[in-house]
VOBA-1610 file (N, C-alpha, C; in pm, whole numbers, padded with zeros to 5 digits, always signed):
BEGIN
Unk+14377+12695+10308Unk+14398+12777+10439Unk+14331+12713+10532Unk+14420+12744+10640Unk+14359+12651+10731Unk+14251+12738+10772Unk+14168+12646+10840Unk+14041+12703+10875Unk+14058+12828+11042Unk+13970+12912+11023Unk+13977+12971+11180Unk+13890+12935+11312Unk+13949+12921+11418Unk+13943+12842+11524Unk+13893+12954+11633Unk+13802+12946+11676Unk+13815+13072+11772Unk+13800+13007+11917Unk+13898+12957+11937Unk+13934+12921+12102Unk+13872+12931+12221Unk+13842+13062+12213Unk+13723+13138+12333Unk+13625+13127+12304Unk+13545+13109+12224Unk+13379+13092+12195Unk+13351+12983+12303Unk+13243+13052+12399Unk+13180+12919+12472Unk+13108+12818+12402Unk+13130+12711+12423Unk+13005+12588+12300Unk+12961+12479+12356Unk+13026+12472+12519Unk+12994+12382+12568Unk+12808+12397+12661Unk+12739+12317+12613Unk+12599+12356+12671Unk+12600+12335+12839Unk+12635+12238+12904Unk+12657+12263+12991Unk+12709+12360+13085Unk+12760+12474+13051Unk+12879+12577+13076Unk+12745+12706+13055Unk+12650+12723+12957Unk+12606+12800+12961Unk+12498+12862+13079Unk+12487+12996+13028Unk+12382+13020+13157Unk+12239+13053+13134Unk+12172+12963+13130Unk+12016+12982+13124Unk+11966+13005+12974Unk+11898+13133+12955Unk+11865+13117+12859Unk+12012+13139+12699Unk+12108+13191+12772Unk+12201+13168+12718Unk+12202+13055+12633Unk+12175+12928+12653Unk+12182+12788+12593Unk+12082+12835+12475Unk+11955+12856+12503Unk+11811+12846+12378Unk+11838+12980+12339Unk+11885+13056+12364Unk+11930+13204+12270Unk+12017+13115+12155Unk+12113+13076+12183Unk+12229+12964+12129Unk+12134+12898+11991Unk+12090+12793+12063Unk+12032+12748+11961Unk+11898+12767+11854Unk+11820+12891+11912Unk+11763+12977+11799Unk+11849+13048+11677Unk+11959+13058+11715Unk+12016+13121+11645Unk+12136+13054+11565Unk+12145+12917+11584Unk+12217+12825+11477Unk+12159+12721+11546Unk+12089+12635+11530Unk+12039+12481+11585Unk+12152+12409+11553Unk+12265+12411+11556Unk+12369+12271+11510Unk+12364+12224+11651Unk+12385+12113+11659Unk+12466+12066+11818Unk+12577+11924+11764Unk+12616+11895+11867Unk+12764+11798+11869Unk+12689+11718+12001Unk+12722+11584+11944Unk+12708+11499+12080Unk+12831+11423+12047Unk+12914+11403+12152Unk+13001+11319+12184Unk+12987+11177+12226Unk+13040+11032+12187Unk+12978+10908+12274Unk+13130+10820+12264Unk+13132+10757+12351Unk+13217+10627+12315Unk+13221+10586+12465Unk+13279+10473+12499Unk+13289+10412+12628Unk+13418+10430+12709Unk+13353+10376+12822Unk+13584+10357+12931Unk+13612+10258+12908Unk+13728+10199+12856Unk+13808+10115+12823Unk+13921+10159+12818Unk+14058+10040+12824Unk+14205+10070+12841Unk+14229+10120+12713Unk+14346+10190+12698Unk+14360+10221+12629Unk+14545+10291+12621Unk+14591+10144+12600Unk+14749+10118+12621Unk+14768+10180+12763Unk+14824+10206+12838Unk+14883+10245+12914Unk+14942+10390+12938Unk+14939+10444+12880Unk+14961+10615+12829Unk+14871+10697+12815Unk+14757+10623+12773Unk+14635+10749+12743Unk+14514+10706+12868Unk+14388+10779+12900Unk+14342+10753+12992Unk+14198+10657+12923Unk+14127+10595+13050Unk+14042+10550+12993Unk+13920+10558+12933Unk+13906+10704+12942Unk+13820+10772+12888Unk+13820+10836+12746Unk+13981+10787+12708Unk+14024+10829+12567Unk+13909+10864+12477Unk+13840+10772+12439Unk+13726+10772+12314Unk+13600+10865+12326Unk+13544+10925+12415Unk+13476+11024+12423Unk+13576+11154+12485Unk+13712+11138+12609Unk+13752+11302+12575Unk+13749+11321+12482Unk+13857+11195+12373Unk+13883+11274+12242Unk+13810+11365+12136Unk+13635+11297+12135Unk+13549+11334+12091Unk+13503+11451+12124Unk+13504+11427+12276Unk+13414+11573+12331Unk+13521+11669+12238Unk+13668+11700+12272Unk+13717+11791+12227Unk+13750+11875+12089Unk+13741+11710+12035Unk+13707+11732+11859Unk+13621+11822+11844Unk+13450+11766+11891Unk+13346+11828+11865Unk+13389+11983+11929Unk+13427+12013+12050Unk+13390+12146+12125Unk+13502+12195+11955Unk+13611+12206+11969Unk+13696+12246+11864Unk+13613+12295+11726Unk+13568+12182+11679Unk+13433+12196+11556Unk+13334+12281+11572Unk+13302+12329+11645Unk+13161+12421+11727Unk+13230+12554+11684Unk+13380+12556+11754Unk+13440+12680+11790Unk+13500+12743+11639Unk+13542+12653+11558Unk+13507+12666+11405Unk+13379+12703+11294Unk+13306+12595+11347Unk+13142+12602+11221Unk+13078+12639+11313Unk+13122+12658+11419Unk+12911+12731+11488Unk+12857+12569+11582Unk+12766+12609+11690Unk+12644+12525+11718Unk+12721+12498+11883Unk+12636+12409+11908Unk+12674+12343+12059Unk+12656+12248+12063Unk+12772+12157+12185Unk+12829+12044+12238Unk+12750+12029+12391Unk+12664+11891+12347Unk+12681+11813+12402Unk+12715+11759+12527Unk+12647+11736+12625Unk+12762+11676+12737Unk+12836+11570+12682Unk+12979+11515+12694Unk+12966+11348+12649Unk+12904+11281+12742Unk+12912+11129+12631Unk+12838+11041+12661Unk+12957+10920+12739Unk+12991+10846+12849Unk+13098+10787+12851Unk+13026+10625+12803Unk+12881+10640+12844Unk+12852+10509+12855Unk+12787+10478+12754Unk+12850+10503+12600Unk+12782+10465+12468Unk+12861+10353+12414Unk+12958+10303+12404Unk+13003+10218+12326Unk+12961+10065+12337Unk+13017+10006+12203Unk+12945+09936+12199Unk+13063+09799+12187Unk+13068+09670+12141Unk+13170+09562+12077Unk+13056+09489+12100Unk+12960+09410+12096Unk+12877+09331+12048Unk+12916+09224+12140Unk+12959+09165+12234Unk+13022+09062+12321Unk+12906+08945+12351Unk+12948+08840+12404Unk+12872+08751+12434Unk+12866+08828+12561Unk+12765+08728+12681Unk+12791+08786+12781Unk+12936+08738+12903Unk+12954+08623+12805Unk+13084+08593+12894Unk+13186+08685+12855Unk+13218+08690+12737Unk+13346+08821+12698Unk+13338+08967+12784Unk+13159+09006+12772Unk+13128+09097+12865Unk+13181+09109+12988Unk+13169+09007+13096Unk+13237+09026+13199Unk+13409+09022+13201Unk+13416+08936+13079Unk+13577+08939+13095Unk+13643+09084+13065Unk+13578+09141+12968Unk+13646+09323+12945Unk+13592+09399+12989Unk+13459+09365+13082Unk+13464+09517+13156Unk+13529+09459+13283Unk+13572+09367+13350Unk+13652+09340+13433Unk+13815+09386+13395Unk+13876+09331+13286Unk+14039+09346+13269Unk+14011+09494+13175Unk+13903+09571+13068Unk+13940+09610+13009Unk+13891+09772+13040Unk+13747+09751+13093Unk+13691+09908+13165Unk+13540+09863+13208Unk+13465+09964+13115Unk+13302+09973+13173Unk+13227+10011+13080Unk+13111+09870+13036Unk+13057+09871+12892Unk+12906+09865+12920Unk+12818+09916+12869Unk+12682+09929+12890Unk+12682+09813+12791Unk+12506+09748+12746Unk+12486+09698+12668Unk+12463+09748+12515Unk+12444+09643+12454Unk+12422+09746+12277Unk+12332+09817+12314Unk+12183+09731+12334Unk+12017+09798+12363Unk+12031+09867+12441Unk+12093+09895+12563Unk+12036+10053+12626Unk+12152+10126+12613Unk+12271+10110+12521Unk+12332+10233+12503Unk+12261+10283+12326Unk+12212+10221+12241Unk+12140+10241+12168Unk+11986+10335+12220Unk+11963+10297+12305Unk+11801+10300+12405Unk+11797+10411+12451Unk+11935+10477+12510Unk+11999+10604+12603Unk+12028+10690+12459Unk+12060+10678+12375Unk+12128+10765+12294Unk+12001+10837+12205Unk+11881+10754+12168Unk+11790+10810+12119Unk+11676+10882+12156Unk+11689+10834+12325Unk+11663+10926+12455Unk+11684+11067+12431Unk+11794+11061+12434Unk+11875+11234+12472Unk+11872+11288+12285Unk+11863+11236+12201Unk+11824+11292+12054Unk+11677+11346+12068Unk+11573+11268+12106Unk+11401+11266+12142Unk+11481+11415+12203Unk+11496+11459+12323Unk+11494+11579+12375Unk+11559+11696+12334Unk+11683+11632+12227Unk+11719+11787+12148Unk+11620+11813+12037Unk+11514+11706+12011Unk+11451+11734+11889Unk+11347+11871+11931Unk+11297+11846+12080Unk+11201+11916+12158Unk+11301+12053+12160Unk+11399+12056+12201Unk+11469+12228+12245Unk+11478+12308+12118Unk+11486+12202+12030Unk+11474+12277+11880Unk+11620+12235+11772Unk+11655+12158+11796Unk+11788+12120+11744Unk+11734+12072+11584Unk+11819+12131+11469Unk+11817+12087+11361Unk+11870+11975+11282Unk+12004+11976+11364Unk+12129+11916+11289Unk+12223+11871+11402Unk+12247+11733+11377Unk+12298+11703+11485Unk+12427+11592+11462Unk+12525+11665+11488Unk+12706+11546+11441Unk+12727+11469+11581Unk+12664+11330+11538Unk+12632+11204+11589Unk+12780+11173+11610Unk+12921+11210+11718Unk+13015+11187+11721Unk+13059+11063+11806Unk+13063+10942+11733Unk+13170+10831+11849Unk+13351+10845+11837Unk+13346+10849+11890Unk+13510+10835+11936Unk+13579+10722+11978Unk+13506+10613+11955Unk+13498+10462+11944Unk+13442+10397+11850Unk+13528+10333+11770Unk+13500+10287+11631Unk+13511+10135+11599Unk+13494+10029+11671Unk+13437+09881+11607Unk+13354+09918+11525Unk+13387+09818+11396Unk+13212+09805+11278Unk+13117+09832+11359Unk+13109+09747+11461Unk+12955+09731+11526Unk+12874+09839+11579Unk+13008+09916+11649Unk+12952+10120+11699Unk+12929+10238+11582Unk+13009+10165+11483Unk+13004+10273+11333Unk+12896+10195+11272Unk+12854+10075+11267Unk+12738+10054+11231Unk+12559+10116+11302Unk+12599+10118+11467Unk+12476+10142+11524Unk+12464+10327+11530Unk+12571+10368+11468Unk+12538+10525+11462Unk+12479+10561+11316Unk+12520+10510+11256Unk+12479+10484+11134Unk+12247+10396+11106Unk+12277+10341+11225Unk+12144+10316+11167Unk+12035+10384+11277Unk+12102+10481+11389Unk+12003+10556+11414Unk+11974+10672+11345Unk+12092+10731+11270Unk+12060+10827+11180Unk+12011+10813+11084Unk+11998+10716+11040Unk+11922+10685+10901Unk+11743+10685+10990Unk+11769+10625+11111Unk+11591+10633+11152Unk+11538+10791+11179Unk+11601+10907+11214Unk+11567+10975+11214Unk+11583+11026+11128Unk+11678+11050+11005Unk+11647+11113+10892Unk+11586+11066+10857Unk+11473+10968+10820Unk+11426+10923+10723Unk+11272+10965+10809Unk+11251+11000+10899Unk+11174+11091+10958Unk+11128+11218+10928Unk+11250+11284+10900Unk+11263+11424+10896Unk+11203+11487+10980Unk+11250+11484+11104Unk+11220+11564+11211Unk+11367+11635+11284Unk+11494+11563+11253Unk+11640+11547+11243Unk+11691+11539+11160Unk+11829+11623+11119Unk+11937+11568+11050Unk+12038+11494+11137Unk+12049+11382+11109Unk+12175+11367+11218Unk+12312+11278+11107Unk+12379+11372+11129Unk+12537+11313+11052Unk+12573+11226+11148Unk+12643+11084+11116Unk+12665+11015+11185Unk+12829+10994+11177Unk+12908+11014+11241Unk+13043+11026+11231Unk+13157+10937+11340Unk+13252+10875+11323Unk+13369+10866+11392Unk+13492+10907+11276Unk+13624+10915+11386Unk+13711+10958+11324Unk+13784+10830+11208Unk+13762+10738+11205Unk+13805+10672+11104Unk+13726+10640+10964Unk+13574+10694+11001Unk+13464+10721+10871Unk+13525+10859+10795Unk+13535+10972+10863Unk+13619+11054+10843Unk+13713+11082+10794Unk+13799+11063+10820Unk+13946+11068+10771Unk+14044+10932+10742Unk+13921+10838+10725Unk+14045+10722+10619Unk+14064+10619+10704Unk+14126+10684+10819Unk+14216+10599+10935Unk+14188+10587+11083Unk+14226+10520+11152Unk+14201+10573+11268Unk+14299+10403+11358Unk+14290+10396+11492Unk+14361+10278+11556Unk+14338+10249+11688Unk+14385+10174+11758Unk+14334+10165+11948Unk+14461+10216+11986Unk+14458+10334+12050Unk+14536+10392+12136Unk+14717+10388+12047Unk+14679+10356+11924Unk+14807+10388+11822Unk+14862+10511+11780Unk+14929+10547+11664Unk+14958+10659+11608Unk+14851+10788+11612Unk+14718+10697+11586Unk+14649+10794+11517Unk+14563+10872+11621Unk+14519+10782+11728Unk+14484+10864+11876Unk+14595+10890+11927Unk+14685+10810+11968Unk+14793+10904+12065Unk+14837+11082+11963Unk+14806+11109+11860Unk+14856+11210+11820Unk+14726+11314+11808Unk+14596+11242+11786Unk+14492+11342+11817Unk+14513+11376+12019Unk+14550+11286+12047Unk+14561+11383+12217Unk+14687+11472+12266Unk+14772+11400+12176Unk+14912+11530+12226Unk+14881+11668+12140Unk+14828+11653+12033Unk+14724+11827+12028Unk+14593+11831+12100Unk+14529+11798+12097Unk+14413+11830+12175Unk+14477+11846+12360Unk+14488+11766+12433Unk+14566+11756+12541Unk+14663+11719+12606Unk+14794+11708+12587Unk+14897+11661+12584Unk+14994+11666+12714Unk+14847+11691+12850Unk+14894+11652+12963Unk+14811+11516+13027Unk+14704+11486+12917Unk+14684+11336+12916Unk+14750+11230+12879Unk+14907+11281+12808Unk+14951+11159+12741Unk+15109+11159+12835Unk+15122+10994+12868Unk+15236+10978+12933Unk+15328+10904+12849Unk+15392+10911+12737Unk+15465+10830+12702Unk+15612+10752+12706Unk+15597+10766+12832Unk+15676+10672+12895Unk+15597+10566+12984Unk+15496+10609+12928Unk+15410+10425+12984Unk+15392+10292+12902Unk+15472+10381+12798Unk+15455+10261+12648Unk+15565+10178+12695Unk+15469+09986+12709Unk+15586+09928+12700Unk+15554+09794+12661Unk+15630+09710+12668Unk+15635+09583+12554Unk+15468+09517+12571Unk+15416+09500+12662Unk+15302+09424+12745Unk+15169+09512+12638Unk+15207+09648+12628Unk+15116+09739+12519Unk+15095+09694+12434Unk+15198+09631+12370Unk+15216+09617+12230Unk+15143+09473+12194Unk+15211+09392+12253Unk+15041+09201+12296Unk+14944+09240+12297Unk+14928+09357+12397Unk+14797+09374+12429Unk+14686+09410+12304Unk+14726+09541+12238Unk+14713+09592+12103Unk+14705+09590+11968Unk+14833+09496+11999Unk+14824+09400+11801Unk+14929+09588+11771Unk+14973+09682+11822Unk+15040+09776+11759Unk+15159+09660+11646Unk+15166+09712+11569Unk+15307+09720+11449Unk+15387+09844+11420Unk+15538+09871+11372Unk+15581+09949+11320Unk+15457+10060+11295Unk+15419+10027+11215Unk+15291+10146+11147Unk+15236+10223+11202Unk+15173+10179+11305Unk+15071+10251+11332Unk+15118+10242+11528Unk+15237+10260+11527Unk+15282+10228+11703Unk+15260+10397+11761Unk+15226+10405+11845Unk+15238+10499+11948Unk+15377+10591+11966Unk+15467+10525+11910Unk+15583+10605+11955Unk+15625+10697+11842Unk+15523+10670+11727Unk+15583+10765+11623Unk+15404+10883+11583Unk+15363+10914+11775Unk+15283+10978+11721Unk+15339+11149+11705Unk+15276+11228+11685Unk+15299+11397+11659Unk+15204+11467+11685Unk+15188+11582+11770Unk+15066+11639+11803Unk+15061+11736+11649Unk+15163+11736+11581Unk+15159+11817+11399Unk+15028+11688+11345Unk+15059+11559+11366Unk+14954+11488+11267Unk+14834+11502+11352Unk+14840+11535+11435Unk+14675+11518+11539Unk+14620+11713+11496Unk+14726+11770+11446Unk+14706+11925+11444Unk+14572+11930+11304Unk+14687+11852+11209Unk+14661+11834+11056Unk+14528+11721+11054Unk+14478+11629+11110Unk+14379+11586+11134Unk+14243+11646+11173Unk+14264+11740+11275Unk+14215+11805+11326Unk+14143+11932+11164Unk+14252+11982+11102Unk+14192+12043+10991Unk+14122+11991+10946Unk+14206+11892+10888Unk+14072+11798+10802Unk+13962+11767+10838Unk+13926+11763+10985Unk+13801+11732+11003Unk+13669+11805+10987Unk+13782+11953+11036Unk+13661+12084+11024Unk+13606+12103+10837Unk+13703+12056+10789Unk+13726+12112+10628Unk+13594+11962+10572Unk+13598+11843+10622Unk+13483+11732+10635Unk+13367+11837+10679Unk+13324+11890+10802Unk+13225+11876+10845Unk+13145+12024+10837Unk+13239+12109+10764Unk+13198+12256+10692Unk+13091+12200+10569Unk+13140+12115+10531Unk+13032+12101+10420Unk+12916+12017+10408Unk+12972+11904+10516Unk+12866+11843+10554Unk+12764+11921+10616Unk+12803+11960+10741Unk+12730+12093+10799Unk+12581+12178+10703Unk+12646+12238+10611Unk+12630+12331+10525Unk+12508+12233+10472Unk+12561+12135+10371Unk+12431+12058+10313Unk+12315+12020+10400Unk+12338+11910+10557Unk+12248+11920+10634Unk+12157+11987+10636Unk+12255+12142+10661Unk+12118+12305+10694Unk+12053+12320+10590Unk+12100+12265+10470Unk+11958+12298+10310Unk+11871+12251+10333Unk+11858+12102+10409Unk+11760+12011+10392Unk+11802+11909+10274
//
């Protein structure tokens, strides 16, 4: 059975009206923090794809399962690059913070959430190289060991068992989440060379139906996880 999603429910913290936000946190102290980076995703998807995707996913999770979505953090993706490669990719591919700056900033945000009364946090990264996945897991473990907040570290690939860079998975998500941000006519041969797409993960096979099915799988995944973490 498909989950019930209340698409009209207000879940974005920055749009709540004063005490409305604090009241909602008291009622159900679950939050979502979507993170990622600004980098090229083919020529058919936006530079902020990772975070835009994560933010929209978190909003639907909150509309289905409850909780509040905090503003997306676009400067929180890492690659563990050398200084030389950092300069190269920042110029050619996007805009990145250094690894330690990213981790410190996320932890400062979480510290503020603890003061606000958040008990369970879904730390969802739409950007998922192995070093990024390790970082969110390390942050979660650090706080979970202190038992002052329960953090669920998450990425598309960890929850769904599949993922790519601007290929069939991410393009399908965006066709479902906001097709106005996708321009399939801009996919060219140079993008296949840039991203190493093969026929199996080509964005040209993306569909909104796959994106919707993956969203349903995420709701089912987090439904059980959030319940587990709320029980302590």
